[in-house]
MARTORLUM-615098 format. One record per residue: chain; residue number from 0; residue in three letters; y, z, x of N, C-alpha, C in turn. Coordinates in steps of 0.1 Angstrom, whole numbers. Atoms other than C-alpha are relative to their C-alpha. Last residue first. Example, Ala and Ser with C-alpha at 12.3 -4.5 7.8 and 13.67 -1.06 7.14 Angstrom:
BEGIN
R mol seq type n.north  n.up n.east ca.north ca.up ca.east c.north  c.up c.east
R   A   1  ser     -11     0     -9      -11    71     137      11     8     -8
R   A   0  ala     -12     0      9      -45    78     123      12     0      9
This chain:
BEGIN
R mol seq type n.north  n.up n.east ca.north ca.up ca.east c.north  c.up c.east
R   A 333  his      -9    -5    -11     -350  -366     148      14     2     -5
R   A 332  ser       8    -6    -10     -380  -374     126       8     6     12
R   A 331  arg      -3     5    -13     -362  -381      94      -9     7     10
R   A 330  asn      11     9     -3     -367  -378      57       2    -7     13
R   A 329  val      13    -8      1     -346  -348      47     -12    -9      2
R   A 328  ser      -2   -12     -8     -312  -363      59     -13     9     -1
R   A 327  leu       4     2    -13     -323  -397      46       0    13      9
R   A 326  arg      15     1      1     -320  -386      10      -6    -2     14
R   A 325  ala       6   -12      5     -285  -373      15     -15    -1      0
R   A 324  ile      -1   -10    -12     -275  -403      36      -7    13     -4
R   A 323  asn      11     3     -9     -287  -426       7      -1    10     12
R   A 322  glu      13    -4      6     -265  -408     -17     -11    -3      9
R   A 321  leu       0   -15     -1     -235  -412       7     -13     5     -7
R   A 320  leu       4    -4    -14     -244  -449      10       0    15      2
R   A 319  thr      14     3     -1     -243  -453     -28      -5     4     14
R   A 318  lys       7   -11      7     -209  -436     -29     -15    -2      1
R   A 317  ala      -1   -11     -8     -196  -461      -3      -7    12     -6
R   A 316  glu      10     1    -11     -209  -490     -23       0    12      9
R   A 315  ser      -5    10    -10     -189  -478     -53     -12    -1     11
R   A 314  asp      11     8     -7     -193  -457     -84       6   -10     10
R   A 313  pro       2    14      5     -164  -434     -91     -11    -7      8
R   A 312  ile      -7    10     -7     -169  -397     -80      -3   -14     -5
R   A 311  ala     -14    -1      4     -178  -368    -103       8   -11      7
R   A 310  ala      -2     5     14     -215  -378    -102      15     0     -4
R   A 309  leu      -6    13      0     -213  -373     -64       2    -6    -14
R   A 308  glu     -15    -2     -1     -220  -336     -68       7   -13     -1
R   A 307  ala      -6    -4     13     -255  -344     -80      15     1      0
R   A 306  ile      -1    13      8     -263  -362     -47       6     3    -14
R   A 305  ala     -11     8     -6     -254  -330     -28       1   -13     -8
R   A 304  leu     -13    -5      4     -275  -309     -51      11    -8      5
R   A 303  glu      -1     4     14     -305  -332     -45      13     6     -6
R   A 302  ala      -4    14      1     -300  -328      -8       2    -5    -14
R   A 301  gln     -14     1     -4     -299  -290     -11       4   -15      0
R   A 300  glu      -9    -6     10     -331  -290     -31      14    -2      3
R   A 299  arg      -1    10     11     -348  -313      -6       9     4    -12
R   A 298  ala      -9    11     -5     -339  -289      22       1   -11    -11
R   A 297  lys     -14    -5      0     -354  -260       3      10   -11      4
R   A 296  gln      -4     0     14     -385  -281      -3      14     6     -1
R   A 295  ala      -3    13      4     -388  -288      34       5    -1    -14
R   A 294  thr     -13     4     -7     -385  -251      43       4   -14     -4
R   A 293  tyr     -11    -8      6     -412  -242      18      13    -4      5
R   A 292  glu      -2     5     13     -435  -270      30      11     7     -7
R   A 291  leu      -6    13     -2     -431  -259      66       3    -6    -14
R   A 290  ala     -14    -2     -3     -437  -222      57       7   -14      2
R   A 289  gly      -7     9      8     -470  -230      39      15     0      3
R   A 288  thr      -7    -6     11     -486  -199      53       8    -9     -9
R   A 287  his       9    -7      9     -512  -216      74       7     6    -12
R   A 286  gln       7    10      8     -488  -241      90      -9     7    -11
R   A 285  ile     -10     8      8     -464  -214     101      -7   -10     -9
R   A 284  ile      -3    -9     11     -493  -193     113       9    -6    -10
R   A 283  ala      12     0      9     -506  -222     134       3     9    -12
R   A 282  gln       0    13      7     -471  -228     149     -12     0    -10
R   A 281  val     -11    -1     10     -468  -191     158      -1   -13     -8
R   A 280  glu       4    -9     10     -501  -192     177       9     1    -12
R   A 279  asp      12     6      7     -492  -223     196      -4     9    -12
R   A 278  ile      -3    11      8     -457  -210     204     -12    -6     -8
R   A 277  arg       7    -1     13     -468  -176     216       2   -12     -9
R   A 276  asp      14    -5     -2     -459  -179     253      -8     0    -13
R   A 275  tyr       9    10      5     -428  -200     248     -15     4     -1
R   A 274  gly       9     7     -9     -401  -174     253     -10    -9     -8
R   A 273  gly      -4    14     -3     -386  -149     229     -10    -6      9
R   A 272  glu       2     3    -15     -395  -112     230       5   -13      4
R   A 271  glu      -6   -11     -8     -382  -100     196      -1    -3     15
R   A 270  ile     -14     0      1     -389  -133     179       7    10      9
R   A 269  ala      -5    12     -6     -424  -136     193      15    -1     -1
R   A 268  ala       0    -1    -15     -432  -100     186       6   -12      6
R   A 267  arg     -10   -10     -3     -421  -104     149       1     2     16
R   A 266  ile     -13     7      0     -441  -136     147      11    10      3
R   A 265  val      -1    10    -11     -473  -119     159      14    -6      0
R   A 264  ser      -2    -8    -13     -467   -88     137       1   -10     12
R   A 263  ala     -14    -4      0     -462  -111     106       3     8     13
R   A 262  gln      -8    13     -2     -496  -127     113      15     4      1
R   A 261  ala       2     4    -14     -513   -93     116       8   -12      4
R   A 260  glu      -7    -9     -9     -497   -80      84      -2    -4     15
R   A 259  ser       6   -13     -1     -508  -111      67       8     9      9
R   A 258  gly      12    -2     -8     -484  -140      61      -6    14     -1
R   A 257  gln      12     5      7     -461  -147      32     -12     3      8
R   A 256  arg       0    -5     13     -429  -128      44     -14    -3     -7
R   A 255  met       1   -14     -1     -435  -134      81      -1     6    -14
R   A 254  ala      13    -3     -5     -441  -171      74      -3    15      1
R   A 253  tyr       9     2     11     -409  -173      53     -15     4      4
R   A 252  ile      -3   -10     10     -387  -158      80     -10    -1    -11
R   A 251  leu       5   -13     -5     -404  -179     107       2    11    -10
R   A 250  pro      15     0     -1     -400  -212      89      -6    13      4
R   A 249  leu       7    -2     13     -364  -201      78     -16    -2      2
R   A 248  thr      -3    10      9     -351  -195     114      -9     1    -13
R   A 247  pro       8    -1     12     -353  -163     133       4   -10    -11
R   A 246  lys      -8     2     12     -338  -173     167      -9     0    -13
R   A 245  gly       0   -12      9     -355  -156     196       7    -2    -13
R   A 244  glu     -13    -7      0     -344  -182     221       0    12     -9
R   A 243  ala      -2    -5    -13     -380  -193     228      13     8      1
R   A 242  leu       9   -11     -2     -386  -195     191       3     6     14
R   A 241  asp      -5   -11      8     -356  -218     186      -8    13      2
R   A 240  asp     -12    -6     -6     -366  -239     216       5    12     -8
R   A 239  gly       1   -15     -1     -401  -244     202      12     6      6
R   A 238  val       6    -5     11     -401  -282     210      -1    15      2
R   A 237  asn      13    -6     -2     -377  -291     238      -5     6    -13
R   A 236  lys      -2   -13     -6     -350  -315     228     -13     6      1
R   A 235  gly     -11     0    -10     -347  -352     220       4    14      5
R   A 234  met     -11    -8      5     -367  -349     187      12     0     10
R   A 233  thr      -5     4     13     -390  -378     193      13     8     -3
R   A 232  glu      -5    13     -1     -396  -371     230       7    -5    -12
R   A 231  ser     -12     0     -8     -399  -334     226       6   -14      1
R   A 230  asp       2    -1    -15     -424  -336     198      13    -2      7
R   A 229  ala      -2    12     -7     -418  -328     161      -5     2     15
R   A 228  thr       9    11      4     -434  -301     140       2   -12      8
R   A 227  tyr      14    -4      0     -421  -266     149     -10   -12     -3
R   A 226  asp       2    -8    -12     -385  -273     159     -15     4      2
R   A 225  met       5     9    -10     -387  -300     132      -2     7     13
R   A 224  leu      14     3      3     -383  -273     105      -6    -8     12
R   A 223  asp       7   -12     -3     -351  -260     120     -15    -2     -2
R   A 222  asp      -1    -2    -14     -336  -295     121      -9    12      4
R   A 221  ile       9    10     -6     -348  -301      86       0     2     15
R   A 220  leu      13    -5      4     -330  -269      74     -11    -9      6
R   A 219  gln       3   -11     -9     -299  -280      94     -14     6     -3
R   A 218  phe       2     5    -14     -297  -313      76      -5    11      9
R   A 217  ala      12     7     -1     -302  -298      42      -3    -5     14
R   A 216  ser      11   -10      1     -275  -273      48     -13    -7      1
R   A 215  gly       1    -7    -13     -251  -300      60     -11    10      0
R   A 214  leu       6     9    -10     -258  -321      29      -2     7     14
R   A 213  tyr      14     1      3     -251  -292       6      -8    -9     10
R   A 212  arg       6   -13     -2     -218  -285      22     -15     0     -2
R   A 211  gly       2    -2    -14     -209  -322      24      -6    13      3
R   A 210  tyr      10     9     -5     -215  -327     -13      -3     2     15
R   A 209  ala      13    -6      3     -196  -295     -21     -11   -10      5
R   A 208  ala       2   -11     -8     -165  -308      -3     -14     6     -2
R   A 207  met       3     6    -13     -168  -342     -20      -2    12     10
R   A 206  ala      13     7      0     -170  -325     -54      -4    -5     14
R   A 205  ala      10   -11      0     -141  -301     -47     -14    -6      1
R   A 204  glu       0    -7    -14     -119  -330     -37     -11    10      1
R   A 203  glu       6     9     -9     -129  -349     -69      -1     6     14
R   A 202  gln      14     1      3     -122  -319     -91      -7    -9     10
R   A 201  ala       7   -13     -5      -89  -311     -73     -15    -1     -3
R   A 200  ser      -1   -12      8      -78  -347     -80      -7    12      6
R   A 199  arg       8     0     12      -74  -373     -52       1    14     -8
R   A 198  lys      -7    -8     10      -46  -374     -27      -7     0    -14
R   A 197  cys      -4     9     11      -62  -402      -8       7     7    -11
R   A 196  leu      -8    11     -5      -62  -383      25       5    -9    -11
R   A 195  val     -13    -6     -3      -75  -352       7      10   -11      4
R   A 194  ala      -6    -3     13     -104  -372      -8      14     6      2
R   A 193  gly      -3    13      6     -113  -386      26       7     2    -13
R   A 192  leu     -12     6     -5     -110  -351      41       4   -13     -6
R   A 191  gln     -12    -3      8     -135  -335      18      12    -7      5
R   A 190  ser       1     7     13     -166  -352      33      13     2     -8
R   A 189  ala       0    15     -2     -157  -343      69       0    -7    -13
R   A 188  ala     -13     4     -3     -147  -307      59       1   -15      1
R   A 187  glu      -9    -2     12     -180  -301      41      14    -5      3
R   A 186  phe       3    10     10     -200  -315      70       9     0    -12
R   A 185  leu      -6    12     -5     -181  -292      93      -3   -12     -8
R   A 184  lys     -15     0      2     -189  -262      71       7   -13      5
R   A 183  ala      -4     6     13     -226  -271      68      15    -1     -1
R   A 182  thr       3    14      1     -234  -264     105       7    -7    -13
R   A 181  lys       0     7    -13     -222  -231     118      -3   -15     -1
R   A 180  cys     -12    -1     -8     -210  -215      86      -1    -9     12
R   A 179  his     -12     5      7     -235  -227      61      12     0      9
R   A 178  ile       0    14     -1     -263  -223      87      11    -6     -9
R   A 177  val      -3     5    -14     -254  -187      92       1   -15      0
R   A 176  gln     -14    -2     -3     -252  -179      55       4    -5     14
R   A 175  leu      -7    10      8     -286  -194      49      15     1      2
R   A 174  tyr       3    13     -7     -301  -172      77       8   -11     -7
R   A 173  asn      -8     0    -13     -285  -141      62      -1   -13      7
R   A 172  glu     -14     1      5     -300  -149      27      10     0     13
R   A 171  glu      -3    14      3     -334  -156      43      15    -2     -4
R   A 170  thr       4     5     13     -333  -122      58       3   -15     -2
R   A 169  thr     -10     9      6     -331  -112      95      -5    -6    -13
R   A 168  asp      -2    -4     14     -356   -84     101      11    -8     -6
R   A 167  ala      10     4      9     -370  -101     132       2     4    -14
R   A 166  asp       0    -9     11     -337   -97     151     -11    -5    -10
R   A 165  his      10   -10     -3     -342  -114     185      -1    11    -11
R   A 164  val      10     4    -11     -311  -135     179      -8    13      3
R   A 163  asn      14     1      6     -294  -124     146     -11    -3     10
R   A 162  met       3   -13      4     -261  -113     163     -15     1     -6
R   A 161  leu       2    -8    -12     -259  -146     181      -5    14     -3
R   A 160  gln      13     4     -5     -263  -164     148      -3     8     12
R   A 159  met      10    -5      9     -234  -144     134     -14    -3      4
R   A 158  val       1   -15     -3     -213  -152     164     -10     6     -9
R   A 157  glu       6    -1    -14     -220  -189     160      -2    14      4
R   A 156  gly      14     3      1     -212  -187     123      -7     1     13
R   A 155  glu       7   -12      6     -179  -170     130     -15    -2     -2
R   A 154  ala       1   -11    -11     -170  -198     154      -6    12     -6
R   A 153  ile      11     4     -9     -179  -224     127      -1    11     11
R   A 152  val      12    -3      6     -157  -205     102     -12    -3      9
R   A 151  asn       1   -15      0     -127  -206     125     -14     4     -6
R   A 150  thr       3    -4    -14     -131  -243     131      -2    15      1
R   A 149  thr      14     5     -4     -134  -250      94      -3     5     14
R   A 148  thr      10    -9      6     -103  -229      86     -14    -3      4
R   A 147  ala      -2   -13     -7      -82  -248     111     -10    10     -6
R   A 146  leu       6     1    -13      -96  -281      98       1    13      8
R   A 145  ile      14     2      1      -89  -274      62      -7     1     14
R   A 144  gln       6   -12      6      -54  -260      68     -16    -1      0
R   A 143  met      -1   -11    -10      -44  -288      91      -7    12     -5
R   A 142  val      10     4    -10      -55  -314      66      -1    11     11
R   A 141  arg      13    -3      7      -35  -296      39     -11    -4     10
R   A 140  met       3   -15     -1       -5  -294      63     -13     3     -7
R   A 139  asp       4    -4     14       -5  -332      67      -4    14      1
R   A 138  asn     -12    -5      7       12  -347      98      -2     3    -15
R   A 137  val       3     4     14      -19  -367     110      12     4     -9
R   A 136  asp      -4    14      2       -4  -365     145      -2    -5    -14
R   A 135  val     -14     0      2       -6  -327     143       5   -14     -2
R   A 134  met      -3    -4     14      -43  -330     138      15     0     -3
R   A 133  met       2    12      9      -46  -349     171       3     3    -15
R   A 132  glu     -12     8     -4      -32  -319     191       0   -13     -9
R   A 131  phe     -11    -5      7      -58  -298     172      13    -7      3
R   A 130  ala       2     3     14      -86  -321     184      12     6     -8
R   A 129  arg      -4    13      3      -72  -320     219      -2    -4    -15
R   A 128  ser     -14     0     -1      -74  -282     219       5   -15     -2
R   A 127  tyr      -6    -7     11     -110  -282     207      15    -2      0
R   A 126  leu       3     8     12     -120  -309     232       6     7    -13
R   A 125  phe      -9    12     -1     -103  -291     261      -2    -8    -13
R   A 124  asp     -13    -5      4     -121  -258     251      10   -12      0
R   A 123  gly       1    -2     14     -154  -277     253      14     5     -6
R   A 122  val      -1    13      6     -143  -289     287      -1     1    -15
R   A 121  leu     -14     4     -1     -138  -253     297       3   -13     -6
R   A 120  val      -8    -9      8     -172  -241     284      15    -5      0
R   A 119  ser       3     3     13     -190  -270     300       8     8    -10
R   A 118  ala      -6    13      4     -173  -266     333      -2    -4    -14
R   A 117  ala     -14    -1      0     -182  -230     335       7   -12     -4
R   A 116  asn      -5    -7     12     -218  -235     324      15     1      0
R   A 115  gly      -1   -15     -1     -227  -260     351       7     6    -12
R   A 114  phe     -13    -3     -6     -222  -298     355       3    15      1
R   A 113  leu      -5     9    -10     -257  -312     350      13     5      7
R   A 112  ala      10     2    -11     -275  -284     332       5    -9     11
R   A 111  asn       1   -12     -9     -243  -275     314     -11     0     10
R   A 110  ala     -12     0     -9     -238  -310     302      -1    12      9
R   A 109  thr     -13    -5      5     -273  -311     287      11     0     10
R   A 108  glu      -3   -13     -5     -300  -333     302      14     4     -7
R   A 107  asn      -7     0    -12     -308  -362     279       2    14      5
R   A 106  gly       8     6    -10     -333  -367     251       6    -1     14
R   A 105  arg       0    14      3     -307  -359     224      -8    -8     11
R   A 104  arg      -5     3     13     -303  -325     240       1   -15     -1
R   A 103  met       3    14      5     -321  -310     270       6    -1    -14
R   A 102  asp      -1    10    -11     -313  -280     293      -3   -14     -5
R   A 101  ser       8    12      2     -305  -253     268       2   -10     12
R   A 100  glu       6     3    -13     -292  -219     279      -9   -12     -1
R   A  99  asp      15     1      1     -286  -210     243      -7    -3     13
R   A  98  val       5   -13      6     -250  -198     249     -16     0     -1
R   A  97  val      -2   -11    -10     -243  -227     273      -6    13     -6
R   A  96  asp      10     1    -11     -259  -252     250       2    10     11
R   A  95  asp      13    -4      5     -239  -239     220     -10    -1     12
R   A  94  his       1   -14      0     -206  -242     239     -14     5     -4
R   A  93  leu      -2    -5    -14     -210  -278     247      -2    15      1
R   A  92  leu      12     3     -8     -224  -286     213       1     5     14
R   A  91  thr      10   -10      4     -195  -268     195     -13    -2      8
R   A  90  ala      -3   -13     -6     -171  -289     215     -10    11     -3
R   A  89  thr       4     1    -14     -189  -321     205       3    13      7
R   A  88  his      15    -1     -1     -186  -311     168      -5     0     14
R   A  87  ile       4   -13      4     -149  -305     171     -15     2      1
R   A  86  phe      -4    -9    -11     -144  -337     189      -4    14     -2
R   A  85  glu       9     1    -11     -164  -356     163       3     8     12
R   A  84  ile      12    -6      4     -143  -342     135     -11    -1     11
R   A  83  ile      -2   -14     -1     -112  -352     153     -12     8     -3
R   A  82  ala       1    -3    -14     -125  -387     158       2    15      2
R   A  81  ala      15     1     -4     -132  -390     121      -1     4     14
R   A  80  leu       7   -12      5      -97  -377     113     -14     0      4
R   A  79  leu      -4   -12     -8      -81  -403     136      -7    13     -5
R   A  78  tyr       6     1    -13     -101  -431     120       3    12      9
R   A  77  his      14    -5      0      -92  -418      86      -7    -2     13
R   A  76  leu       1   -14     -4      -55  -421      95     -15     5     -1
R   A  75  asp       9    -2    -12      -59  -459      95      -1    14      4
R   A  74  gly      -7    -6    -11      -45  -470      61     -10     2     12
R   A  73  gln      -7    11     -7      -56  -481      27       8     6     11
R   A  72  tyr     -12    -3     -9      -81  -457      12       5   -12      7
R   A  71  asn      -7    13     -3     -103  -472     -16      12     3      9
R   A  70  phe     -13     0      8     -113  -438     -30       9   -11      4
R   A  69  cys       3    -3     14     -150  -439     -20      13    -2     -9
R   A  68  arg       4    12      7     -139  -456      12      -2     2    -15
R   A  67  ala     -13     7      2     -121  -424      23      -3   -13     -7
R   A  66  ser      -8    -7     10     -153  -405      18      13    -7     -3
R   A  65  leu       6     4     13     -173  -432      36       8     8    -11
R   A  64  leu      -3    14      3     -150  -429      67      -5    -4    -14
R   A  63  val     -14     1      2     -150  -391      68       3   -15     -5
R   A  62  leu      -3    -6     13     -188  -390      63      15    -1     -3
R   A  61  leu       3     9     10     -192  -414      92       3     5    -14
R   A  60  pro     -11     9      2     -173  -390     114      -3   -11    -10
R   A  59  arg     -11    -7      6     -200  -364     106      13    -9     -1
R   A  58  leu       1    -2     14     -229  -387     111      12     6     -6
R   A  57  arg     -14     1      4     -221  -399     146       1     2    -15
R   A  56  lys      -1     8     12     -259  -402     148      15    -4     -3
R   A  55  gly      -4    -7     12     -263  -388     183       3   -10    -11
R   A  54  gly       8     2     12     -263  -404     217       5     8    -12
R   A  53  ser      14    -3     -2     -250  -393     251      -9    -1    -12
R   A  52  asn       8    12     -1     -217  -410     249     -15     2      1
R   A  51  val      -3     8     12     -197  -380     237      -8   -13      0
R   A  50  ile       5    -6     12     -214  -357     262       2    -8    -13
R   A  49  tyr      15    -2      0     -210  -378     292      -5     5    -13
R   A  48  his       6    13      3     -174  -389     283     -15     1      0
R   A  47  ser      -2     3     15     -164  -352     280      -6   -14     -3
R   A  46  leu       9    -8      8     -180  -344     314       1    -4    -15
R   A  45  gln      15     2     -4     -165  -372     335      -9     7    -10
R   A  44  asn       4    13      3     -130  -372     319     -15    -2      1
R   A  43  val      -1     0     14     -126  -334     321      -5   -14     -5
R   A  42  leu      12    -6      6     -139  -335     356       0     0    -15
R   A  41  ala      12     9     -2     -113  -361     367     -12     6     -7
R   A  40  val      10    -9     -8      -83  -341     353     -13    -8      0
R   A  39  glu      -3     1    -14      -56  -366     343      -9     8      9
R   A  38  ser      -6   -11     -6      -72  -368     309       3    -3     14
R   A  37  ala      -7     2    -13      -83  -395     285       7    12      5
R   A  36  leu       7    -7    -10     -106  -384     257       7     0     14
R   A  35  arg      -4   -14      0      -80  -395     232      -8     9      9
R   A  34  gln     -14    -1     -3      -84  -432     240       4    14      2
R   A  33  his      -1     3    -15     -122  -430     241      15     1      4
R   A  32  ile       6   -10     -8     -123  -413     207       2    -2     15
R   A  31  val      -8   -12      0      -98  -436     191      -6    11      9
R   A  30  thr     -12     4     -8     -118  -467     202       9    12      1
R   A  29  asn       4    -1    -14     -150  -450     189      12    -4      9
R   A  28  val       1   -14     -3     -133  -446     155      -3     2     15
R   A  27  ala     -14    -4      0     -123  -483     154       0    15      4
R   A  26  gln      -6     5    -13     -159  -492     163      14     5      1
R   A  25  met       5    -9    -11     -171  -469     135       5    -4     13
R   A  24  asp      -8   -13      1     -148  -487     110      -5     9     11
R   A  23  asp     -14     2     -4     -162  -521     121       8    13      0
R   A  22  gly      -1     3    -14     -198  -509     118      14    -2      6
R   A  21  ala     -13    -6     -4     -196  -491      85       3    -4     14
R   A  20  val      -9     4     11     -224  -513      70      14     5      4
R   A  19  ala      -4    14     -1     -242  -510     103      10    -5    -10
R   A  18  met     -10     1    -10     -242  -472     102       5   -15      1
R   A  17  val     -12    -6      5     -260  -472      69      11    -2     10
R   A  16  asp      -5     9     10     -286  -496      83      13     5     -6
R   A  15  asp      -6    12     -7     -290  -475     114       5   -10    -10
R   A  14  phe     -13    -4     -5     -295  -443      92       7   -12      7
R   A  13  gly       0   -11     -9     -323  -460      73      14     3      5
R   A  12  pro      -3     3    -14     -319  -482      42      -2    13      8
R   A  11  glu     -12    -7     -4     -336  -476       8       2    -2     15
R   A  10  lys     -11    10     -1     -362  -502      -1      13     6      5
R   A   9  glu       2     8    -12     -392  -479       6      12    -9      2
R   A   8  ser       9    11      2     -380  -453     -20       0    -9     13
R   A   7  lys      -5    13     -3     -366  -420     -10     -10   -11     -2
R   A   6  val       3     9     11     -380  -390     -29       5   -14      3
R   A   5  ser      -9    -2     12     -382  -370       3      -4   -10    -10
R   A   4  glu      -2    11      8     -408  -366      31       9     3    -12
R   A   3  val     -13     6     -3     -405  -339      57       3   -12     -8
R   A   2  glu     -11   -10      1     -433  -316      45      14    -6      2
R   A   1  ser       0   -10    -11     -457  -345      39      13     9     -2
R   A   0  met     -13     0     -6     -462  -363       6       1    11     10
C-alpha cells in the first residue's frame, strides 16, 4: 500500500460518482451561486466568475447537501447555505493566492496572476460580504453564529500560518492547529449546518461537526503530502510550492525530527530561505525518513475518526456517501 492509499475497496465510488448522486442538488446550488455573483461592477463579475468556474471539487457545498439529506431535510435553504460556504471558500482562495504569491491553482492561472493583487483582494472582500448578506436571508441566528465564528477562525488560521512561514522550529502541534483553523473549520461548518437546519439533537449536531473537522484535517494532510509527491499537471499547482514559500508542513516537520543532523540542517535551511533550489534534496530526505508514510497515516487516522463520528447518525444513502468521501479524501491524486 502506497503512502496515499486508504482502506477503500475497489467497488467504492470516486468523487465524480458521489457528485453524480447529488447532481440535481448541485445544479440548484450552482444556480444560486451564479445568481448571487451578479454585480453592477464589471470587474467583480469577471473575476468572481473566473475563480468560481475554474474547477474544484465543490466538496464543501456537497457536505452541506449531504448533511441535510442525512436528516431528510424538506426545503431549499440548504442550497443557499451551500452557496454561502462556497463563497467563503472562494474568498479565502483569492486572498491566499495573493499572500502566497501563487500563479497556478487547479491547473489554471490564479486570479491575482491575471487580474492583479488589488483586484483579487477586493473581489475576495466582495465574496465575503455577499456571503454574509446571504446569511441574513437564512434568518437563523444559530446559522449566523456558526458561520461568523467559522470565518473568524479561518482568518486567525491564515495569520497563524503566516507567522509560521520560514520558522523551522514550528512543531507538529502548531501545524495541526493551523490546519484545523484554516481548512478543517469550514468543513466542520459545512457538515454541521445540515443538522442545524433540521433542528437535530445536540449529539447529532456535534457528531456532524466533528465529522467535518476530522475530514478537513485529513484532506489538508493529503494536500500537504502531495506537494512532495504529485506532479504539477495532476495536482493543478506547482510542485514544491509549500517549500518555496517556506511553509513548515508535516512532511518537513517529521523529516527534521527523524533525519540525521545533516538532513535536518538541509530542511531547516530550505524552510528559512524558501525557493525551489533544494526541492530535489528535500524530497529525497522526506522519502528516506518515512515522512510521507507518517503524514499519510495521520491522514488515514483523521478519516477513520470522521467515519466513526457518523455512528451517531441514522443510516441512509447520504451517510454512506459521507463515509465514502472520508475514504476518498485520503486516496486521491489531486
